[in-house]
C-alpha positions as YAML, in Angstrom:
chain: A
units: angstrom
residues:
- id: 1
  name: MET
  ca: [0.01, -0.02, 0.02]
- id: 2
  name: ALA
  ca: [1.11, 3.52, -0.49]
- id: 3
  name: GLY
  ca: [1.40, 3.99, 3.21]
- id: 4
  name: SER
  ca: [3.96, 1.23, 3.63]
- id: 5
  name: GLU
  ca: [7.15, 3.29, 3.47]
- id: 6
  name: PRO
  ca: [6.44, 7.00, 2.94]
- id: 7
  name: ALA
  ca: [9.19, 9.54, 2.92]
- id: 8
  name: VAL
  ca: [9.97, 11.26, 6.21]
- id: 9
  name: LYS
  ca: [12.08, 14.24, 7.22]
- id: 10
  name: PRO
  ca: [15.79, 13.48, 7.62]
- id: 11
  name: GLY
  ca: [16.61, 12.23, 11.11]
- id: 12
  name: SER
  ca: [13.01, 11.24, 11.85]
- id: 13
  name: ARG
  ca: [12.77, 7.61, 10.70]
- id: 14
  name: TYR
  ca: [9.44, 7.06, 12.45]
- id: 15
  name: GLY
  ca: [8.36, 10.67, 12.65]
- id: 16
  name: ASP
  ca: [4.93, 10.09, 11.15]
- id: 17
  name: LEU
  ca: [4.15, 6.97, 13.15]
- id: 18
  name: LEU
  ca: [1.70, 8.33, 15.74]
- id: 19
  name: PRO
  ca: [-0.91, 9.74, 13.35]
- id: 20
  name: ARG
  ca: [-0.56, 6.65, 11.23]
- id: 21
  name: ILE
  ca: [-1.24, 4.35, 14.15]
- id: 22
  name: VAL
  ca: [-4.26, 6.29, 15.37]
- id: 23
  name: VAL
  ca: [-5.90, 6.60, 11.92]
- id: 24
  name: GLY
  ca: [-4.93, 3.02, 11.05]
- id: 25
  name: ILE
  ca: [-6.56, 1.57, 14.21]
- id: 26
  name: ALA
  ca: [-9.73, 3.66, 13.57]
- id: 27
  name: LEU
  ca: [-9.95, 2.45, 9.99]
- id: 28
  name: ILE
  ca: [-9.43, -1.16, 10.94]
- id: 29
  name: ALA
  ca: [-12.06, -0.99, 13.64]
- id: 30
  name: LEU
  ca: [-14.53, 0.53, 11.20]
- id: 31
  name: ALA
  ca: [-13.78, -2.13, 8.59]
- id: 32
  name: LEU
  ca: [-14.07, -5.04, 11.03]
- id: 33
  name: GLY
  ca: [-17.28, -3.64, 12.47]
- id: 34
  name: ALA
  ca: [-18.85, -3.34, 9.03]
- id: 35
  name: VAL
  ca: [-17.63, -6.84, 8.00]
- id: 36
  name: TRP
  ca: [-19.15, -8.27, 11.14]
- id: 37
  name: LEU
  ca: [-22.49, -6.62, 10.57]
- id: 38
  name: GLY
  ca: [-22.48, -7.49, 6.86]
- id: 39
  name: GLY
  ca: [-25.60, -6.76, 4.82]
- id: 40
  name: ILE
  ca: [-26.48, -3.16, 4.03]
- id: 41
  name: ALA
  ca: [-23.96, -1.82, 6.60]
- id: 42
  name: PHE
  ca: [-21.03, -3.38, 4.72]
- id: 43
  name: ALA
  ca: [-22.46, -2.49, 1.31]
- id: 44
  name: LEU
  ca: [-22.88, 1.09, 2.40]
- id: 45
  name: LEU
  ca: [-19.30, 1.36, 3.63]
- id: 46
  name: ALA
  ca: [-17.99, -0.19, 0.40]
- id: 47
  name: ALA
  ca: [-20.07, 2.33, -1.64]
- id: 48
  name: ILE
  ca: [-18.74, 5.27, 0.39]
- id: 49
  name: VAL
  ca: [-15.15, 4.07, 0.04]
- id: 50
  name: ILE
  ca: [-15.26, 3.50, -3.68]
- id: 51
  name: LEU
  ca: [-17.01, 6.86, -4.26]
- id: 52
  name: LEU
  ca: [-14.22, 8.53, -2.32]
- id: 53
  name: ILE
  ca: [-11.61, 6.64, -4.35]
- id: 54
  name: TYR
  ca: [-13.27, 7.65, -7.68]
- id: 55
  name: GLY
  ca: [-13.58, 11.28, -6.39]
- id: 56
  name: GLU
  ca: [-9.89, 11.37, -5.63]
- id: 57
  name: TRP
  ca: [-9.04, 9.79, -9.02]
- id: 58
  name: CYS
  ca: [-11.12, 12.49, -10.81]
- id: 59
  name: ALA
  ca: [-9.66, 15.31, -8.74]
- id: 60
  name: MET
  ca: [-6.14, 14.04, -9.45]
- id: 61
  name: HIS
  ca: [-6.84, 13.98, -13.20]
- id: 62
  name: ARG
  ca: [-9.01, 17.12, -13.27]
- id: 63
  name: VAL
  ca: [-12.09, 15.34, -14.54]
- id: 64
  name: GLY
  ca: [-15.17, 17.57, -15.09]
- id: 65
  name: ARG
  ca: [-18.13, 17.58, -12.70]
- id: 66
  name: SER
  ca: [-20.67, 15.99, -15.04]
- id: 67
  name: VAL
  ca: [-18.45, 13.12, -15.96]
- id: 68
  name: ARG
  ca: [-17.56, 12.62, -12.27]
- id: 69
  name: LEU
  ca: [-21.20, 12.45, -11.24]
- id: 70
  name: ALA
  ca: [-22.02, 9.94, -14.00]
- id: 71
  name: GLY
  ca: [-19.31, 7.65, -12.72]
- id: 72
  name: MET
  ca: [-20.43, 8.02, -9.14]
- id: 73
  name: PHE
  ca: [-24.03, 7.05, -9.95]
- id: 74
  name: ALA
  ca: [-22.80, 3.98, -11.79]
- id: 75
  name: LEU
  ca: [-20.54, 3.00, -8.89]
- id: 76
  name: ALA
  ca: [-23.31, 3.35, -6.36]
- id: 77
  name: GLY
  ca: [-25.63, 1.32, -8.58]
- id: 78
  name: ALA
  ca: [-23.02, -1.43, -9.04]
- id: 79
  name: VAL
  ca: [-22.62, -1.87, -5.32]
- id: 80
  name: LEU
  ca: [-26.37, -1.94, -4.88]
- id: 81
  name: PHE
  ca: [-26.79, -4.58, -7.60]
- id: 82
  name: THR
  ca: [-24.10, -6.71, -6.04]
- id: 83
  name: HIS
  ca: [-25.62, -6.40, -2.59]
- id: 84
  name: LEU
  ca: [-28.96, -7.53, -3.96]
- id: 85
  name: GLY
  ca: [-27.30, -10.57, -5.60]
- id: 86
  name: TYR
  ca: [-27.22, -9.31, -9.20]
- id: 87
  name: LEU
  ca: [-23.51, -9.50, -9.89]
- id: 88
  name: ALA
  ca: [-24.01, -9.71, -13.67]
- id: 89
  name: TYR
  ca: [-26.06, -6.49, -13.71]
- id: 90
  name: ALA
  ca: [-23.36, -4.79, -11.63]
- id: 91
  name: LEU
  ca: [-20.61, -5.81, -14.05]
- id: 92
  name: VAL
  ca: [-22.70, -4.75, -17.09]
- id: 93
  name: LEU
  ca: [-23.49, -1.44, -15.51]
- id: 94
  name: VAL
  ca: [-19.75, -0.77, -14.85]
- id: 95
  name: GLY
  ca: [-18.76, -1.95, -18.35]
- id: 96
  name: VAL
  ca: [-21.36, 0.21, -20.10]
- id: 97
  name: THR
  ca: [-20.47, 3.23, -18.01]
- id: 98
  name: ALA
  ca: [-16.72, 2.87, -18.59]
- id: 99
  name: ALA
  ca: [-17.28, 2.35, -22.34]
- id: 100
  name: SER
  ca: [-19.47, 5.46, -22.52]
- id: 101
  name: LEU
  ca: [-17.12, 7.64, -20.58]
- id: 102
  name: PHE
  ca: [-14.18, 6.39, -22.65]
- id: 103
  name: PHE
  ca: [-15.28, 8.67, -25.47]
- id: 104
  name: LEU
  ca: [-15.80, 11.66, -23.20]
- id: 105
  name: ALA
  ca: [-12.95, 11.37, -20.75]
- id: 106
  name: ARG
  ca: [-10.81, 8.28, -21.13]
- id: 107
  name: ILE
  ca: [-9.09, 8.68, -17.78]
- id: 108
  name: ALA
  ca: [-12.45, 8.79, -16.03]
- id: 109
  name: ALA
  ca: [-13.40, 5.48, -17.64]
- id: 110
  name: TRP
  ca: [-10.27, 3.92, -16.16]
- id: 111
  name: GLY
  ca: [-11.15, 5.43, -12.86]
- id: 112
  name: VAL
  ca: [-14.58, 3.82, -12.83]
- id: 113
  name: LEU
  ca: [-12.98, 0.41, -13.36]
- id: 114
  name: TYR
  ca: [-10.33, 1.06, -10.74]
- id: 115
  name: ALA
  ca: [-12.87, 1.95, -8.08]
- id: 116
  name: ALA
  ca: [-15.63, -0.51, -9.05]
- id: 117
  name: PHE
  ca: [-13.87, -3.86, -9.12]
- id: 118
  name: PRO
  ca: [-12.66, -3.88, -5.52]
- id: 119
  name: GLY
  ca: [-15.99, -2.62, -4.25]
- id: 120
  name: ILE
  ca: [-17.91, -5.29, -6.19]
- id: 121
  name: ALA
  ca: [-15.38, -7.96, -5.18]
- id: 122
  name: LEU
  ca: [-15.69, -7.24, -1.44]
- id: 123
  name: VAL
  ca: [-19.43, -6.99, -1.34]
- id: 124
  name: TRP
  ca: [-19.70, -10.22, -3.35]
- id: 125
  name: LEU
  ca: [-17.18, -11.98, -1.10]
- id: 126
  name: ARG
  ca: [-19.06, -10.91, 2.05]
- id: 127
  name: ALA
  ca: [-22.22, -12.61, 0.74]
- id: 128
  name: GLU
  ca: [-20.44, -15.97, 0.14]
- id: 129
  name: PRO
  ca: [-20.34, -18.78, 2.67]
- id: 130
  name: LEU
  ca: [-17.62, -17.87, 5.26]
- id: 131
  name: GLY
  ca: [-17.90, -14.40, 3.66]
- id: 132
  name: ALA
  ca: [-16.85, -12.48, 6.75]
- id: 133
  name: GLN
  ca: [-13.82, -14.70, 7.24]
- id: 134
  name: LEU
  ca: [-12.79, -14.37, 3.59]
- id: 135
  name: VAL
  ca: [-13.00, -10.58, 3.66]
- id: 136
  name: ILE
  ca: [-11.12, -10.35, 6.93]
- id: 137
  name: TRP
  ca: [-8.50, -12.79, 5.59]
- id: 138
  name: ALA
  ca: [-7.94, -10.66, 2.45]
- id: 139
  name: LEU
  ca: [-7.81, -7.41, 4.36]
- id: 140
  name: ALA
  ca: [-5.55, -8.80, 7.06]
- id: 141
  name: ILE
  ca: [-3.03, -9.91, 4.41]
- id: 142
  name: VAL
  ca: [-2.84, -6.34, 3.09]
- id: 143
  name: TRP
  ca: [-2.58, -4.91, 6.59]
- id: 144
  name: ALA
  ca: [0.20, -7.36, 7.48]
- id: 145
  name: THR
  ca: [2.04, -6.48, 4.26]
- id: 146
  name: ASP
  ca: [1.65, -2.77, 4.91]
- id: 147
  name: ILE
  ca: [2.82, -2.89, 8.55]
- id: 148
  name: ALA
  ca: [5.74, -5.23, 8.01]
- id: 149
  name: ALA
  ca: [6.94, -3.40, 4.88]
- id: 150
  name: TYR
  ca: [6.85, -0.14, 6.76]
- id: 151
  name: PHE
  ca: [8.98, -1.37, 9.68]
- id: 152
  name: SER
  ca: [11.35, -3.61, 7.76]
- id: 153
  name: GLY
  ca: [11.90, -1.01, 5.11]
- id: 154
  name: ARG
  ca: [12.58, 1.73, 7.59]
- id: 155
  name: THR
  ca: [14.73, -0.43, 9.86]
- id: 156
  name: ILE
  ca: [16.77, -2.39, 7.34]
- id: 157
  name: GLY
  ca: [16.78, 0.03, 4.38]
- id: 158
  name: GLY
  ca: [18.93, -1.09, 1.48]
- id: 159
  name: PRO
  ca: [18.39, -1.10, -2.26]
- id: 160
  name: LYS
  ca: [15.28, 0.52, -3.74]
- id: 161
  name: ILE
  ca: [12.86, -1.44, -5.88]
- id: 162
  name: ALA
  ca: [11.88, 1.31, -8.33]
- id: 163
  name: PRO
  ca: [13.19, 4.70, -7.06]
- id: 164
  name: ARG
  ca: [11.76, 6.61, -10.02]
- id: 165
  name: ILE
  ca: [8.23, 5.51, -9.18]
- id: 166
  name: SER
  ca: [8.38, 5.18, -5.39]
- id: 167
  name: PRO
  ca: [11.77, 6.29, -3.92]
- id: 168
  name: SER
  ca: [11.08, 4.96, -0.40]
- id: 169
  name: LYS
  ca: [10.14, 1.36, -1.26]
- id: 170
  name: THR
  ca: [12.97, -1.17, -0.66]
- id: 171
  name: TRP
  ca: [13.49, -4.84, -1.29]
- id: 172
  name: ALA
  ca: [13.80, -5.30, 2.45]
- id: 173
  name: GLY
  ca: [10.34, -3.82, 2.85]
- id: 174
  name: LEU
  ca: [8.90, -6.12, 0.22]
- id: 175
  name: GLY
  ca: [10.52, -9.13, 1.80]
- id: 176
  name: GLY
  ca: [9.24, -8.29, 5.28]
- id: 177
  name: GLY
  ca: [5.76, -7.75, 3.84]
- id: 178
  name: MET
  ca: [5.79, -11.10, 2.10]
- id: 179
  name: VAL
  ca: [6.90, -12.97, 5.24]
- id: 180
  name: ALA
  ca: [4.21, -11.24, 7.37]
- id: 181
  name: ALA
  ca: [1.55, -11.89, 4.72]
- id: 182
  name: ALA
  ca: [2.51, -15.54, 4.48]
- id: 183
  name: LEU
  ca: [2.26, -16.00, 8.23]
- id: 184
  name: THR
  ca: [-1.05, -14.12, 8.40]
- id: 185
  name: ALA
  ca: [-2.56, -16.10, 5.55]
- id: 186
  name: TRP
  ca: [-1.62, -19.38, 7.11]
- id: 187
  name: LEU
  ca: [-2.68, -18.52, 10.69]
- id: 188
  name: LEU
  ca: [-6.01, -17.03, 9.70]
- id: 189
  name: SER
  ca: [-6.79, -19.75, 7.20]
- id: 190
  name: ARG
  ca: [-6.40, -22.26, 10.00]
- id: 191
  name: GLN
  ca: [-8.34, -20.15, 12.51]
- id: 192
  name: PHE
  ca: [-11.21, -19.39, 10.07]
- id: 193
  name: GLY
  ca: [-11.48, -22.98, 8.76]
- id: 194
  name: LEU
  ca: [-10.93, -21.96, 5.16]
- id: 195
  name: GLY
  ca: [-9.64, -25.48, 4.29]
- id: 196
  name: LEU
  ca: [-6.35, -24.33, 2.69]
- id: 197
  name: GLU
  ca: [-3.28, -26.44, 3.03]
- id: 198
  name: PRO
  ca: [-0.67, -24.68, 5.27]
- id: 199
  name: ALA
  ca: [2.02, -24.44, 2.58]
- id: 200
  name: PHE
  ca: [-0.53, -23.31, -0.01]
- id: 201
  name: ALA
  ca: [-2.05, -20.66, 2.30]
- id: 202
  name: ALA
  ca: [1.44, -19.25, 3.13]
- id: 203
  name: ALA
  ca: [2.42, -19.16, -0.54]
- id: 204
  name: LEU
  ca: [-0.84, -17.50, -1.44]
- id: 205
  name: GLY
  ca: [-0.30, -14.93, 1.21]
- id: 206
  name: ALA
  ca: [3.18, -14.11, -0.16]
- id: 207
  name: VAL
  ca: [1.84, -13.81, -3.66]
- id: 208
  name: LEU
  ca: [-0.96, -11.48, -2.53]
- id: 209
  name: ALA
  ca: [1.65, -9.35, -0.70]
- id: 210
  name: VAL
  ca: [3.40, -8.89, -4.02]
- id: 211
  name: ALA
  ca: [0.03, -7.98, -5.59]
- id: 212
  name: ALA
  ca: [-0.57, -5.38, -2.82]
- id: 213
  name: GLN
  ca: [2.86, -3.85, -3.53]
- id: 214
  name: VAL
  ca: [2.04, -3.75, -7.21]
- id: 215
  name: GLY
  ca: [-1.07, -1.84, -6.35]
- id: 216
  name: ASP
  ca: [1.09, 0.52, -4.32]
- id: 217
  name: PHE
  ca: [3.49, 1.12, -7.20]
- id: 218
  name: PHE
  ca: [0.62, 1.69, -9.64]
- id: 219
  name: GLU
  ca: [-0.90, 4.34, -7.36]
- id: 220
  name: SER
  ca: [2.48, 5.95, -6.90]
- id: 221
  name: HIS
  ca: [2.87, 6.08, -10.69]
- id: 222
  name: LEU
  ca: [-0.45, 7.74, -11.02]
- id: 223
  name: LYS
  ca: [0.45, 10.43, -8.49]
- id: 224
  name: ARG
  ca: [3.82, 11.11, -10.20]
- id: 225
  name: ARG
  ca: [2.14, 11.55, -13.50]
- id: 226
  name: ALA
  ca: [-0.44, 13.88, -11.90]
- id: 227
  name: GLY
  ca: [2.26, 15.80, -10.02]
- id: 228
  name: VAL
  ca: [0.73, 15.27, -6.56]
- id: 229
  name: LYS
  ca: [2.20, 13.85, -3.37]
- id: 230
  name: ASP
  ca: [-0.98, 12.24, -2.01]
- id: 231
  name: SER
  ca: [-4.29, 11.31, -3.66]
- id: 232
  name: GLY
  ca: [-6.07, 13.37, -1.06]
- id: 233
  name: SER
  ca: [-5.94, 14.66, 2.52]
- id: 234
  name: ILE
  ca: [-8.94, 12.96, 4.17]
- id: 235
  name: LEU
  ca: [-6.79, 10.63, 6.31]
- id: 236
  name: PRO
  ca: [-4.16, 12.30, 8.54]
- id: 237
  name: GLY
  ca: [-0.84, 10.49, 8.21]
- id: 238
  name: HIS
  ca: [-2.05, 8.49, 5.24]
- id: 239
  name: GLY
  ca: [-3.17, 10.98, 2.63]
- id: 240
  name: GLY
  ca: [-6.25, 10.01, 0.66]
- id: 241
  name: MET
  ca: [-8.41, 6.90, 0.45]
- id: 242
  name: MET
  ca: [-6.48, 5.76, -2.65]
- id: 243
  name: ASP
  ca: [-3.25, 5.98, -0.70]
- id: 244
  name: ARG
  ca: [-4.71, 3.88, 2.08]
- id: 245
  name: LEU
  ca: [-6.34, 1.21, -0.05]
- id: 246
  name: ASP
  ca: [-4.14, 0.87, -3.10]
- id: 247
  name: GLY
  ca: [-3.07, -2.63, -1.97]
- id: 248
  name: VAL
  ca: [-6.67, -3.66, -1.25]
- id: 249
  name: VAL
  ca: [-7.64, -2.95, -4.87]
- id: 250
  name: PRO
  ca: [-5.74, -5.87, -6.52]
- id: 251
  name: VAL
  ca: [-5.88, -8.24, -3.50]
- id: 252
  name: SER
  ca: [-9.64, -8.09, -3.13]
- id: 253
  name: VAL
  ca: [-10.20, -8.67, -6.83]
- id: 254
  name: LEU
  ca: [-7.76, -11.55, -6.98]
- id: 255
  name: VAL
  ca: [-9.35, -13.27, -3.92]
- id: 256
  name: ALA
  ca: [-12.81, -12.82, -5.40]
- id: 257
  name: VAL
  ca: [-11.72, -14.22, -8.76]
- id: 258
  name: ALA
  ca: [-10.06, -17.18, -7.09]
- id: 259
  name: ILE
  ca: [-13.17, -18.02, -5.03]
- id: 260
  name: GLY
  ca: [-15.34, -17.68, -8.10]
- id: 261
  name: LEU
  ca: [-13.16, -20.02, -10.11]
- id: 262
  name: ALA
  ca: [-12.98, -22.52, -7.23]
- id: 263
  name: ARG
  ca: [-16.77, -22.93, -7.12]
...
């Protein structure tokens, strides 16, 4: 996630840690509460989150108000359809909206897809058998990756992965994130009764950690192209909603696709 190893002032390796911890705990508590409640509460939170993501995307790329509103209506409708059990309708709505916006504002069309797929994936996953466990499992892998990458990257340092895209991300951070994600995936799979073999669960966690970091780099690339430091300022210590959830975007979609294919 974009919050894994942000730049800090010289001589202050963990200078931004306190606001990150406070906001991070609040967000995790909110997410876990909504997952536990499920139903309309979780769908509503998912809708709010993806609307914020799309709003930040549009602000970053200076998308016009009318195009922005069209995308937001489609995103809200897609979450509603998914919550009601009409996944196909949700996907068609997103596809038609993105195709229509492509001719008006191509970047807005990509923003609709970027925001819609994780929202649809998470709402669909929550409605599945063991849905609460699956959503928490996926989110916990991203959280473990984020936390471990932050501390291992800051503590160990070393060579950068792609300094032109994200100058603070190191191979040590990625390695720490993969180890933490593997352990988290194995432990929670066993605790939740997901039926995954220990070695497979650990390997899957490590792969999803890489996916989370890819999401991080993609969002960093977007910000560099747009010439902004953060996608927004709604979350103290974290930036915007895109900054906080860039790792959740690919991980949630991959987990949902894997569950769908395993049916």
